[in-house]
C-alpha positions in Angstrom: -2.8 1.8 15.6 -2.9 -1.9 15.1 -1.4 -3.9 11.8 -2.1 -7.6 11.2 -1.2 -10.1 8.9 -2.9 -13.6 10.7 -6.1 -14.1 8.5 -8.9 -16.9 8.8 -10.4 -19.1 6.5 -10.5 -23.3 6.3 -8.2 -25.2 8.6 -6.5 -28.6 9.3 -9.7 -30.2 10.9 -12.4 -28.9 8.5 -14.7 -29.1 11.4 -13.8 -25.6 11.7 -13.5 -24.2 8.2 -15.3 -20.8 7.9 -18.0 -20.5 5.1 -17.5 -17.9 2.7 -21.1 -16.5 3.8 -19.1 -16.0 7.2 -17.0 -12.9 5.7 -19.6 -11.2 6.7 -18.0 -8.7 9.7 -20.0 -10.4 12.5 -19.6 -13.9 12.8 -15.6 -14.9 13.2 -14.7 -14.0 17.1 -11.7 -12.1 15.2 -13.7 -10.2 13.9 -15.9 -9.6 16.7 -12.7 -8.6 18.6 -11.6 -6.0 15.8 -15.1 -4.5 15.9 -14.2 -3.9 20.0 -10.8 -2.7 19.1 -12.1 -0.3 16.7 -14.6 0.9 18.8 -11.9 2.0 21.2 -10.2 4.2 18.8 -7.7 1.9 17.0 -7.3 1.7 13.9 -6.8 -1.6 12.7 -5.0 -2.4 9.0 -4.9 -6.0 8.0 -4.3 -8.1 5.1 -6.5 -8.7 2.7 -5.0 -12.9 2.0 -3.1 -14.3 -0.2 -5.8 -16.9 -1.4 -6.5 -15.2 -5.3 -5.4 -17.4 -7.0 -6.6 -20.5 -4.8 -10.0 -22.7 -4.1 -11.0 -20.4 -1.2 -10.4 -17.1 -3.5 -12.0 -15.0 -0.7 -10.9 -12.4 2.2 -9.9 -13.9 5.0 -11.1 -12.8 8.7 -10.9 -10.0 10.2 -10.5 -8.2 6.8 -14.2 -8.8 6.9 -14.4 -6.5 9.6 -16.5 -3.4 8.9 -14.4 -1.3 11.0 -10.8 -2.8 9.7 -8.7 -1.0 7.0 -8.4 -3.8 4.5 -5.2 -4.2 2.1 -4.8 -6.1 -0.6 -1.3 -6.5 -3.3 -0.4 -4.8 -6.6 3.0 -5.7 -8.1 5.3 -2.4 -8.5 3.7 -1.7 -12.1 0.2 -1.5 -10.1 -1.0 -4.4 -11.6 -3.2 -6.7 -9.2 -1.0 -9.6 -7.8 -2.8 -12.5 -8.4 -2.7 -14.3 -5.0 -4.6 -10.9 -3.3 -8.0 -12.0 -2.4 -10.9 -10.8 -3.5 -13.9 -9.4 -1.9 -16.7 -8.7 -1.2 -17.9 -9.3 2.0 -20.6 -11.6 2.1 -22.6 -8.9 3.1 -22.0 -7.2 -0.5 -19.5 -4.8 1.1 -16.1 -3.3 -0.7 -12.8 -4.9 0.6 -10.3 -5.0 0.5 -10.4 -1.1 0.8 -7.6 -0.7 -1.0 -3.9 -2.1 -2.5 -0.4 -1.7 -1.9 3.2 -2.9 -3.1 2.9 -6.6 -2.1 4.3 -8.7 -5.0 8.3 -8.6 -5.6 8.6 -6.4 -2.5 12.3 -6.5 -0.6 12.2 -7.6 3.2 15.0 -8.5 5.5 15.2 -12.9 5.7 14.2 -14.0 8.9 17.0 -16.6 8.7 20.3 -14.6 6.7 19.6 -11.4 7.8 19.6 -9.8 4.0 17.3 -8.4 1.8 15.1 -10.9 -0.6 12.1 -10.4 -2.4 8.8 -11.5 -1.2 5.3 -11.5 -2.3 2.5 -11.5 0.0 -0.5 -9.2 1.6 1.8 -9.5 4.9 3.9 -6.7 3.1 1.4 -4.7 1.2 -0.4 -4.0 4.4 2.2 -2.9 6.5 3.2 -0.4 3.8 -0.3 1.0 3.8 -0.2 0.5 8.0 3.4 2.8 8.2 1.9 5.4 5.6 -1.6 6.1 7.4 0.6 6.7 10.5 2.7 9.0 9.2 -0.9 10.7 7.4 -2.2 10.3 10.8 0.1 12.5 12.4 -0.7 15.7 10.1 -4.0 15.5 11.0 -4.5 14.1 15.0 -7.3 15.7 15.8 -9.1 13.3 13.3 -10.6 9.9 14.3 -9.4 7.0 13.1 -12.8 6.4 10.7 -11.9 10.3 9.3 -7.8 8.8 8.5 -9.4 5.8 6.6 -12.6 7.6 4.8 -10.0 10.0 3.5 -7.6 7.2 2.2 -10.4 5.2 0.3 -11.9 8.6 -1.1 -8.4 9.4 -2.8 -7.8 6.2 -4.1 -8.2 5.6 -8.0 -10.8 3.5 -8.7 -13.2 5.3 -5.9 -15.9 5.9 -8.5 -15.4 2.7 -9.6 -14.0 -0.3 -7.0 -13.7 -4.0 -8.0 -14.2 -7.2 -6.1 -10.0 -7.3 -6.5 -8.3 -3.6 -6.4 -11.0 -2.5 -3.9 -11.2 1.4 -4.2 -7.7 1.0 -5.7 -4.2 2.7 -5.1 -4.2 5.7 -2.4 -2.8 9.3 -3.5 -2.2 10.1 -0.1 -1.1 14.2 -1.3 -4.5 14.0 -2.4 -6.0 12.9 0.8 -3.5 15.6 2.4 -5.3 18.0 0.7 -8.3 17.1 1.1 -8.4 17.1 5.1 -6.3 20.6 4.7 -8.6 22.2 2.5 -4.9 22.6 0.4 -5.1 23.6 -3.2 -3.9 19.8 -5.0 -1.9 19.8 -7.1 -0.8 16.2 -9.0 2.4 15.0 -9.3 3.5 17.3 -12.6 7.4 15.2 -13.0 7.6 11.8 -14.1 10.5 9.3 -15.0 11.3 7.2 -17.5 12.5 4.5 -18.7 11.4 2.5 -15.6 12.8 -0.1 -15.0 15.8 1.6 -16.2 19.5 0.4 -17.5 22.0 3.1 -17.9 20.4 6.6 -17.6 17.4 7.7 -15.3 15.6 11.2 -17.4 12.9 13.1 -15.9 10.8 15.1 -17.1 9.5 17.9 -17.5 12.8 19.9 -17.0 13.7 19.5 -13.6 17.4 20.9 -13.8 18.2 22.6 -10.3 15.6 20.7 -8.2 16.8 18.7 -5.7 17.1 15.1 -5.7 17.2 12.0 -3.6 17.7 8.7 -3.9 17.0 6.1 -1.6 17.3 1.9 -1.3 14.1 -0.2 -0.6 15.5 -0.1 2.9 15.0 3.6 4.0 19.0 4.3 3.1 20.1 7.6 1.4 22.1 6.6 -1.2 22.8 9.2 -3.5 21.7 13.3 -3.2 22.4 16.2 -6.0 20.9 19.1 -7.3 20.3 18.1 -11.0 22.4 20.1 -13.5 19.9 18.7 -16.4 17.2 15.8 -16.1 19.2 13.0 -16.3 20.8 10.8 -14.2 23.2 7.9 -14.7 22.6 5.2 -12.7 24.9 2.8 -14.7 26.9 1.7 -11.6 23.6 1.6 -9.2 23.0 -2.3 -8.1 19.8 -3.9 -9.6 16.8 -3.3 -7.2 13.8 -1.3 -6.1 14.9 2.1 -5.6 12.7 5.4 -4.2 13.6 8.7 -6.1 12.3 11.7 -4.0 12.3 15.5 -5.8 12.0 18.6 -4.4 10.3 21.2 -6.3 9.0 24.6 -5.4 9.1 23.5 -1.8 7.4 20.8 -2.3 8.7 17.0 -1.9 7.5 14.4 -4.5 8.3 10.6 -4.2 8.2 8.2 -7.2 9.5 4.6 -7.2 11.8 2.8 -9.8 13.8 -0.2 -10.6 17.5 -0.6 -11.8 17.9 -3.3 -14.4 
């Protein structure tokens, strides 16, 4: 499995520029190289590009390659990031394939070593790639193509893709149920308000459920068996968190923001 962020479109020397018509998955050297890698069974996940609000506007190569899984960006409220590059490919294929959280995400600053917020499809693509790596481990006999198809098919805009969302936000639980022929049960609980300042409410009644809260960096910071359907988060530092709740032998995950 390979995840890449670098995309090519326009250069300092305009003589080397690509045209939108070149975003056909077969023209650029890197798109052809990506197709060779994919033919060997490698699953390639690449960033769509950050040109959505620039003159270029479109995905950059190798995001145009037919066998590459291309990822755009949304924010925490599932709204498309304005910088996320547009599809389709020059030959009319849907791109990006899906979108992931890429606006207002926490990263580690390469200078200070501390977490900070950043924007880019260079962050949404690795998030999706990590989820796909875990997903593939559950179905090791499946090919990279079957894994990509299952995740596309699970996405919330699969029936009505768009030029910037692609097939939308993937639902890995639905994809898992599809490949395992299991009964699919959409997450029945919700958390509100989100963002939250003091009290986080879980509904419906989740008393006696096991709840774990992680930082966006994956550090466990809180765990309890709920006695009621509220959690006091007033002393949590501001930022984004991941809440995992275990109900009836199944784990469900929600992200939330502390103001």
